[in-house]
C-alpha positions, -999 to +999 in steps of 0.1 A: +524+616+710+557+623+692+584+599+680+620+608+676+635+591+646+672+588+639+680+587+602+710+589+579+704+627+578+699+634+615+671+632+640+635+642+633+605+646+656+573+632+641+539+639+655+521+605+652+486+621+649+492+651+626+522+635+608+541+669+611+579+665+609+606+688+623+643+685+629+652+674+664+681+681+686+671+651+707+685+618+695+666+586+703+682+568+732+701+537+725+680+509+740+698+481+758+696+449+737+671+423+750+684+388+754+656+368+736+657+332+727+643+339+693+661+334+659+668+363+635+660+392+659+666+426+643+654+448+671+633+445+702+616+466+729+599+458+762+576+476+786+564+456+816+554+422+804+549+433+768+578+424+744+578+431+707+606+419+685+614+427+648+625+395+631+641+389+597+612+370+582+575+373+572+556+384+592+582+408+606+570+410+642+564+387+672+546+399+703+545+386+738+522+399+765+535+375+792+573+385+793+583+361+765+566+329+777+543+328+747+545+346+713+522+355+685+531+367+650+520+402+639+524+426+611+514+404+582+513+432+557+543+452+570+576+456+551+609+444+566+617+463+598+646+483+613+635+494+647+605+498+670+594+516+702+567+509+727+550+536+748+559+534+785+525+547+794+505+526+770+521+493+759+494+489+732+510+519+714+538+506+692+558+524+665+575+502+639+601+516+615+607+501+581+634+515+558+619+550+554+584+549+569+567+547+603+538+524+611+517+528+642+496+503+662+473+514+690+461+479+699+492+460+708+502+451+672+469+437+660+463+464+634+487+488+618+485+521+599+513+536+579+521+572+582+521+589+548+554+607+552+587+592+540+619+599+559+655+593+550+668+558+558+657+551+595+682+538+620+662+540+653+630+553+668+618+562+703+587+577+718+587+609+737+567+611+769+534+631+764 
């Protein structure tokens, strides 16, 4: 799976498994903002009934698997966030962008791993279909 990351220095395609980076002509699509009744939302993404929101506090994420009826905190060790993306094919696959690093969860935001690569300041992120 690849992510397209928009940074201050252009767009990059990042392979989430091999962590290879290459310049990209494809810019991440601008997601329509979600109308959430949550305070301090920085960014949010939804696929089906799964909603993940980056909030300006610690921990930096809240996750709902029932279309926003209930929420749970996530990302206790993550730095402040900028953007995120959820896979359309697998809502358990979430990519979270901090200032210059990507973090990946393959279990709906329970556990996270940081990619070793550092990018220029990240503005947005999206996932490409496989």
